N, CA, C and O atoms as CSV, one atom per row, in Angstrom:
chain,resi,resn,atom,element,x,y,z
A,1,THR,N,N,0.697,-1.487,-0.047
A,1,THR,CA,C,0.253,-0.068,-0.243
A,1,THR,C,C,1.028,1.002,0.068
A,1,THR,O,O,2.225,0.897,0.332
A,2,TRP,N,N,0.172,2.455,0.051
A,2,TRP,CA,C,1.093,3.310,-0.299
A,2,TRP,C,C,0.719,4.768,0.666
A,2,TRP,O,O,-0.428,5.045,0.315
A,3,PHE,N,N,1.044,5.525,1.424
A,3,PHE,CA,C,0.307,7.027,1.545
A,3,PHE,C,C,1.435,7.915,1.591
A,3,PHE,O,O,2.648,7.708,1.616
A,4,ALA,N,N,0.478,9.336,1.597
A,4,ALA,CA,C,1.374,10.596,1.617
A,4,ALA,C,C,0.587,11.262,2.836
A,4,ALA,O,O,-0.413,10.862,3.432
A,5,VAL,N,N,1.218,12.193,2.982
A,5,VAL,CA,C,1.260,13.660,3.885
A,5,VAL,C,C,0.306,14.617,3.523
A,5,VAL,O,O,0.313,14.867,2.318
A,6,ARG,N,N,-0.175,14.977,3.918
A,6,ARG,CA,C,-0.974,16.396,3.604
A,6,ARG,C,C,-0.829,17.499,5.079
A,6,ARG,O,O,-0.913,17.365,6.300
A,7,CYS,N,N,-0.606,18.449,4.243
A,7,CYS,CA,C,-0.968,19.559,5.064
A,7,CYS,C,C,-1.588,20.760,4.727
A,7,CYS,O,O,-1.092,21.308,3.742
A,8,PHE,N,N,-2.611,21.383,5.300
A,8,PHE,CA,C,-3.244,22.589,5.271
A,8,PHE,C,C,-3.301,23.787,6.142
A,8,PHE,O,O,-3.262,23.794,7.372
A,9,GLU,N,N,-3.386,24.670,5.439
A,9,GLU,CA,C,-3.249,26.287,6.236
A,9,GLU,C,C,-4.291,26.822,5.643
A,9,GLU,O,O,-4.582,26.896,4.449
A,10,GLN,N,N,-5.074,27.361,7.036
A,10,GLN,CA,C,-6.121,28.425,6.439
A,10,GLN,C,C,-5.291,29.982,6.238
A,10,GLN,O,O,-4.671,30.393,7.219
A,11,LEU,N,N,-5.291,30.489,5.470
A,11,LEU,CA,C,-4.648,31.887,5.172
A,11,LEU,C,C,-5.817,33.192,5.822
A,11,LEU,O,O,-7.044,33.217,5.906
A,12,PRO,N,N,-4.765,34.156,6.189
A,12,PRO,CA,C,-6.216,35.333,6.533
A,12,PRO,C,C,-6.875,35.529,5.397
A,12,PRO,O,O,-8.002,36.012,5.503
A,13,ASN,N,N,-6.338,35.200,3.995
A,13,ASN,CA,C,-7.462,36.255,2.962
A,13,ASN,C,C,-8.558,35.056,2.928
A,13,ASN,O,O,-9.509,35.086,2.147
A,14,GLY,N,N,-8.306,33.852,3.976
A,14,GLY,CA,C,-10.219,32.948,3.259
A,14,GLY,C,C,-9.500,31.694,2.702
A,14,GLY,O,O,-10.061,30.607,2.844
A,15,ARG,N,N,-8.083,31.774,1.968
A,15,ARG,CA,C,-7.716,30.807,0.881
A,15,ARG,C,C,-7.173,29.696,1.907
A,15,ARG,O,O,-6.613,29.834,2.994
A,16,THR,N,N,-7.586,28.382,1.078
A,16,THR,CA,C,-6.570,27.310,1.714
A,16,THR,C,C,-5.301,27.281,1.246
A,16,THR,O,O,-5.136,27.830,0.157
A,17,ARG,N,N,-4.193,26.706,1.860
A,17,ARG,CA,C,-3.083,26.147,1.099
A,17,ARG,C,C,-2.947,24.933,1.554
A,17,ARG,O,O,-3.109,24.776,2.765
A,18,PHE,N,N,-2.595,23.693,0.656
A,18,PHE,CA,C,-1.787,22.623,1.307
A,18,PHE,C,C,-1.051,22.366,0.164
A,18,PHE,O,O,-1.011,22.783,-0.993
A,19,ALA,N,N,-0.332,21.334,1.030
A,19,ALA,CA,C,0.864,20.784,0.184
A,19,ALA,C,C,0.793,18.992,0.337
A,19,ALA,O,O,0.245,18.625,1.376
A,20,HIS,N,N,1.089,18.323,-0.217
A,20,HIS,CA,C,1.723,16.927,-0.053
A,20,HIS,C,C,2.933,16.291,-0.346
A,20,HIS,O,O,3.662,16.504,-1.315
A,21,SER,N,N,3.099,15.458,0.610
A,21,SER,CA,C,4.617,14.607,0.413
A,21,SER,C,C,4.340,13.630,-0.898
A,21,SER,O,O,3.255,13.235,-1.327
A,22,ALA,N,N,5.437,13.416,-1.304
A,22,ALA,CA,C,5.513,11.929,-2.611
A,22,ALA,C,C,5.049,10.841,-1.326
A,22,ALA,O,O,5.089,10.798,-0.096
A,23,PRO,N,N,4.490,9.832,-2.730
A,23,PRO,CA,C,4.254,8.677,-1.752
A,23,PRO,C,C,5.160,7.762,-1.263
A,23,PRO,O,O,6.064,7.210,-1.891
A,24,ALA,N,N,4.771,7.594,0.250
A,24,ALA,CA,C,5.818,6.419,0.686
A,24,ALA,C,C,5.070,4.976,0.381
A,24,ALA,O,O,3.945,4.963,0.880
A,25,PHE,N,N,5.377,3.895,-0.236
A,25,PHE,CA,C,5.092,2.581,-0.658
A,25,PHE,C,C,5.381,1.617,0.905
A,25,PHE,O,O,6.300,1.908,1.672
A,26,ILE,N,N,4.677,0.781,1.086
A,26,ILE,CA,C,4.677,-0.163,2.559
A,26,ILE,C,C,4.153,-1.785,1.574
A,26,ILE,O,O,3.219,-2.017,0.806
A,27,ASP,N,N,5.285,-2.606,2.094
A,27,ASP,CA,C,4.935,-3.687,1.235
A,27,ASP,C,C,4.938,-4.732,2.451
A,27,ASP,O,O,5.996,-4.741,3.080
A,28,PHE,N,N,3.843,-5.704,2.939
A,28,PHE,CA,C,4.141,-6.726,3.895
A,28,PHE,C,C,4.451,-7.962,2.762
A,28,PHE,O,O,3.829,-8.134,1.713
A,29,GLU,N,N,5.453,-8.673,3.213
A,29,GLU,CA,C,5.976,-9.190,2.817
A,29,GLU,C,C,4.968,-10.611,3.040
A,29,GLU,O,O,4.625,-10.841,4.199
A,30,ASP,N,N,4.468,-11.615,1.879
A,30,ASP,CA,C,4.000,-12.642,2.164
A,30,ASP,C,C,2.163,-12.121,2.640
A,30,ASP,O,O,1.572,-12.753,3.516
A,31,SER,N,N,1.757,-11.403,2.199
A,31,SER,CA,C,0.442,-10.013,2.607
A,31,SER,C,C,0.176,-9.657,0.981
A,31,SER,O,O,0.698,-8.678,0.449
A,32,PRO,N,N,-0.624,-10.500,0.341
A,32,PRO,CA,C,-1.298,-9.899,-0.773
A,32,PRO,C,C,-1.580,-8.909,-0.629
A,32,PRO,O,O,-1.387,-8.655,0.560
A,33,LEU,N,N,-2.143,-7.674,-1.374
A,33,LEU,CA,C,-2.792,-6.590,-1.218
A,33,LEU,C,C,-3.966,-6.908,-2.184
A,33,LEU,O,O,-3.996,-7.174,-3.385
A,34,ARG,N,N,-5.308,-6.734,-0.844
A,34,ARG,CA,C,-6.557,-7.012,-1.733
A,34,ARG,C,C,-7.684,-5.941,-1.419
A,34,ARG,O,O,-7.889,-5.179,-0.474
A,35,PRO,N,N,-8.157,-6.140,-2.300
A,35,PRO,CA,C,-8.870,-4.705,-2.469
A,35,PRO,C,C,-10.243,-5.005,-2.194
A,35,PRO,O,O,-10.797,-6.103,-2.250
A,36,HIS,N,N,-10.847,-3.591,-1.808
A,36,HIS,CA,C,-12.312,-3.645,-1.241
A,36,HIS,C,C,-13.525,-3.812,-2.296
A,36,HIS,O,O,-13.527,-3.053,-3.265
A,37,ARG,N,N,-14.750,-4.947,-2.132
A,37,ARG,CA,C,-15.399,-5.424,-3.102
A,37,ARG,C,C,-16.078,-4.348,-4.051
A,37,ARG,O,O,-16.643,-4.582,-5.120
A,38,GLY,N,N,-15.941,-3.378,-3.564
A,38,GLY,CA,C,-16.510,-2.020,-3.946
A,38,GLY,C,C,-16.139,-1.193,-4.803
A,38,GLY,O,O,-16.906,-0.496,-5.466
A,39,GLN,N,N,-14.533,-1.186,-4.896
A,39,GLN,CA,C,-13.401,-0.637,-5.536
A,39,GLN,C,C,-13.631,-1.824,-6.869
A,39,GLN,O,O,-14.210,-1.296,-7.818
A,40,VAL,N,N,-13.376,-2.904,-7.035
A,40,VAL,CA,C,-13.605,-3.891,-7.967
A,40,VAL,C,C,-14.700,-3.838,-8.520
A,40,VAL,O,O,-14.714,-4.253,-9.679
A,41,ARG,N,N,-15.959,-3.344,-7.956
A,41,ARG,CA,C,-17.294,-3.172,-8.751
A,41,ARG,C,C,-17.072,-2.053,-9.598
A,41,ARG,O,O,-17.569,-2.018,-10.724
A,42,TYR,N,N,-16.271,-1.013,-9.088
A,42,TYR,CA,C,-16.476,0.542,-9.607
A,42,TYR,C,C,-15.749,0.174,-10.899
A,42,TYR,O,O,-16.186,0.583,-11.975
A,43,LEU,N,N,-14.846,-0.449,-10.839
A,43,LEU,CA,C,-13.806,-0.857,-12.017
A,43,LEU,C,C,-14.325,-1.750,-13.182
A,43,LEU,O,O,-14.140,-1.702,-14.398
A,44,ILE,N,N,-15.086,-2.636,-12.325
A,44,ILE,CA,C,-15.800,-3.293,-13.088
A,44,ILE,C,C,-16.765,-2.708,-14.355
A,44,ILE,O,O,-16.872,-2.880,-15.569
A,45,GLN,N,N,-17.377,-1.929,-13.314
A,45,GLN,CA,C,-18.678,-1.167,-14.095
A,45,GLN,C,C,-18.189,-0.231,-15.010
A,45,GLN,O,O,-18.816,-0.261,-16.069
A,46,ARG,N,N,-16.897,0.944,-14.949
A,46,ARG,CA,C,-16.081,1.749,-15.359
A,46,ARG,C,C,-15.859,1.150,-17.244
A,46,ARG,O,O,-15.973,1.729,-18.323
A,47,CYS,N,N,-15.468,-0.403,-16.796
A,47,CYS,CA,C,-14.863,-1.113,-18.319
A,47,CYS,C,C,-16.115,-1.535,-19.005
A,47,CYS,O,O,-16.023,-1.685,-20.223
A,48,GLU,N,N,-17.294,-1.757,-18.432
A,48,GLU,CA,C,-18.319,-2.203,-19.459
A,48,GLU,C,C,-19.086,-0.759,-19.505
A,48,GLU,O,O,-19.956,-0.777,-20.376
A,49,GLU,N,N,-19.010,0.383,-18.865
A,49,GLU,CA,C,-19.336,1.698,-19.624
A,49,GLU,C,C,-18.350,2.190,-20.538
A,49,GLU,O,O,-18.678,3.259,-21.052
A,50,GLU,N,N,-17.161,1.700,-20.920
A,50,GLU,CA,C,-16.217,2.361,-21.845
A,50,GLU,C,C,-16.549,1.511,-22.513
A,50,GLU,O,O,-16.959,2.159,-23.476
A,51,LEU,N,N,-16.756,0.106,-22.859
A,51,LEU,CA,C,-16.952,-1.355,-23.649
A,51,LEU,C,C,-18.394,-0.182,-24.524
A,51,LEU,O,O,-18.286,0.383,-25.612
A,52,ALA,N,N,-19.358,-0.157,-23.769
A,52,ALA,CA,C,-20.613,0.439,-24.435
A,52,ALA,C,C,-20.747,1.827,-25.095
A,52,ALA,O,O,-21.669,2.149,-25.844
A,53,ARG,N,N,-19.553,2.730,-24.669
A,53,ARG,CA,C,-19.582,3.918,-25.033
A,53,ARG,C,C,-18.517,4.088,-26.126
A,53,ARG,O,O,-18.554,5.163,-26.725
A,54,ASN,N,N,-17.656,3.280,-26.454
A,54,ASN,CA,C,-16.713,2.803,-27.660
A,54,ASN,C,C,-17.022,1.704,-28.623
A,54,ASN,O,O,-16.306,1.737,-29.624
A,55,LYS,N,N,-17.778,0.875,-28.588
A,55,LYS,CA,C,-18.172,0.212,-29.447
A,55,LYS,C,C,-18.325,0.033,-30.522
A,55,LYS,O,O,-18.148,-1.025,-31.127
A,56,ASP,N,N,-18.842,1.500,-31.119
A,56,ASP,CA,C,-19.086,2.128,-32.211
A,56,ASP,C,C,-17.857,3.220,-32.885
A,56,ASP,O,O,-17.898,3.986,-33.848
A,57,VAL,N,N,-16.741,2.880,-31.861
A,57,VAL,CA,C,-15.954,4.163,-32.179
A,57,VAL,C,C,-14.496,3.287,-32.083
A,57,VAL,O,O,-13.861,3.676,-33.064
A,58,LEU,N,N,-13.828,2.473,-31.491
A,58,LEU,CA,C,-12.914,1.643,-31.372
A,58,LEU,C,C,-13.054,0.533,-32.301
A,58,LEU,O,O,-14.158,0.261,-32.772
A,59,ASN,N,N,-11.943,-0.166,-32.614
A,59,ASN,CA,C,-11.762,-1.159,-33.872
A,59,ASN,C,C,-11.281,-2.704,-32.611
A,59,ASN,O,O,-10.762,-2.403,-31.536
A,60,ASP,N,N,-11.447,-3.680,-32.830
A,60,ASP,CA,C,-11.604,-4.776,-32.598
A,60,ASP,C,C,-10.569,-4.712,-31.572
A,60,ASP,O,O,-10.889,-4.755,-30.384
A,61,ALA,N,N,-9.074,-4.588,-32.026
A,61,ALA,CA,C,-8.232,-4.727,-30.809
A,61,ALA,C,C,-8.112,-4.028,-29.678
A,61,ALA,O,O,-7.855,-4.461,-28.555
A,62,GLU,N,N,-8.456,-2.110,-30.269
A,62,GLU,CA,C,-8.607,-1.636,-29.061
A,62,GLU,C,C,-10.017,-2.387,-28.009
A,62,GLU,O,O,-9.944,-2.403,-26.780
A,63,LEU,N,N,-10.921,-2.815,-28.591
A,63,LEU,CA,C,-11.894,-3.129,-27.741
A,63,LEU,C,C,-11.600,-4.229,-26.859
A,63,LEU,O,O,-12.179,-4.456,-25.796
A,64,ALA,N,N,-10.342,-5.126,-27.542
A,64,ALA,CA,C,-9.913,-6.296,-26.804
A,64,ALA,C,C,-9.071,-6.058,-25.723
A,64,ALA,O,O,-8.453,-6.952,-25.144
A,65,GLU,N,N,-9.021,-4.671,-25.384
A,65,GLU,CA,C,-7.719,-4.262,-23.924
A,65,GLU,C,C,-9.096,-3.749,-23.041
A,65,GLU,O,O,-9.039,-3.871,-21.817
A,66,TYR,N,N,-10.136,-3.266,-23.562
A,66,TYR,CA,C,-11.131,-3.146,-22.290
A,66,TYR,C,C,-11.817,-4.472,-21.945
A,66,TYR,O,O,-12.034,-4.697,-20.754
A,67,ARG,N,N,-12.204,-5.433,-22.928
A,67,ARG,CA,C,-12.405,-6.644,-22.301
A,67,ARG,C,C,-11.315,-7.599,-21.708
A,67,ARG,O,O,-11.665,-8.461,-20.902
A,68,GLU,N,N,-10.295,-7.500,-22.000
A,68,GLU,CA,C,-9.101,-8.105,-20.973
A,68,GLU,C,C,-9.097,-7.219,-19.374
A,68,GLU,O,O,-8.791,-7.756,-18.309
A,69,ALA,N,N,-9.418,-6.096,-19.499
A,69,ALA,CA,C,-9.404,-5.245,-18.283
A,69,ALA,C,C,-10.667,-5.926,-17.494
A,69,ALA,O,O,-10.593,-6.357,-16.343
A,70,LEU,N,N,-11.752,-5.945,-18.254
A,70,LEU,CA,C,-12.713,-6.228,-17.711
A,70,LEU,C,C,-12.972,-7.696,-17.029
A,70,LEU,O,O,-13.644,-7.931,-16.024
A,71,GLU,N,N,-12.314,-8.537,-17.783
A,71,GLU,CA,C,-12.089,-10.051,-17.456
A,71,GLU,C,C,-11.276,-10.164,-16.205
A,71,GLU,O,O,-11.562,-10.985,-15.332
A,72,PHE,N,N,-9.930,-9.072,-16.086
A,72,PHE,CA,C,-9.110,-9.360,-15.196
A,72,PHE,C,C,-9.934,-8.553,-13.510
A,72,PHE,O,O,-9.890,-9.205,-12.467
A,73,TYR,N,N,-10.354,-7.668,-13.534
A,73,TYR,CA,C,-11.132,-7.245,-12.436
A,73,TYR,C,C,-12.768,-8.084,-12.240
A,73,TYR,O,O,-13.614,-7.737,-11.415
A,74,GLN,N,N,-12.870,-8.915,-12.950
A,74,GLN,CA,C,-14.135,-9.616,-12.978
A,74,GLN,C,C,-13.927,-10.865,-11.658
A,74,GLN,O,O,-14.588,-11.202,-10.676
A,75,SER,N,N,-12.213,-11.425,-12.484
A,75,SER,CA,C,-11.667,-12.080,-11.789
A,75,SER,C,C,-11.014,-11.968,-10.326
A,75,SER,O,O,-10.644,-13.004,-9.773
A,76,LYS,N,N,-10.869,-10.735,-9.698
A,76,LYS,CA,C,-10.933,-10.278,-8.665
A,76,LYS,C,C,-11.575,-9.814,-7.661
A,76,LYS,O,O,-11.154,-9.052,-6.791
A,77,LEU,N,N,-13.049,-10.469,-7.823
A,77,LEU,CA,C,-14.048,-10.195,-7.563
A,77,LEU,C,C,-14.002,-10.997,-6.468
A,77,LEU,O,O,-13.853,-10.454,-5.374
A,78,ALA,N,N,-14.103,-12.220,-6.540
A,78,ALA,CA,C,-13.858,-13.517,-5.706
A,78,ALA,C,C,-13.262,-13.054,-4.637
A,78,ALA,O,O,-13.864,-13.053,-3.563
A,79,THR,N,N,-11.711,-12.483,-4.769
A,79,THR,CA,C,-10.751,-12.400,-3.776
A,79,THR,C,C,-10.938,-11.676,-3.269
A,79,THR,O,O,-10.265,-11.827,-2.249
A,80,ALA,N,N,-11.897,-10.096,-3.145
A,80,ALA,CA,C,-11.833,-8.756,-2.731
A,80,ALA,C,C,-12.603,-8.931,-1.221
A,80,ALA,O,O,-13.394,-9.858,-1.049
A,81,ARG,N,N,-12.373,-8.198,-0.415
A,81,ARG,CA,C,-12.899,-7.959,0.962
A,81,ARG,C,C,-13.619,-7.233,0.993
A,81,ARG,O,O,-14.144,-6.931,2.065
């Protein structure tokens, strides 16, 4: 997984200033990252929407990339938490 640190400051003129660090990555050995079920469903939905939106625009090879991504996310749904 990863994290970043964010800082916020309210300025006297009412504006908000913020900054954040670069991401820091953490890897737990022998502990695979399992996405949340809702995140996987969202990605499945987006692939389906893009396939429908682009079916008359993209060629078969380009649509195949969306289909491959859709199959990948569908396979992850079973192990999502």
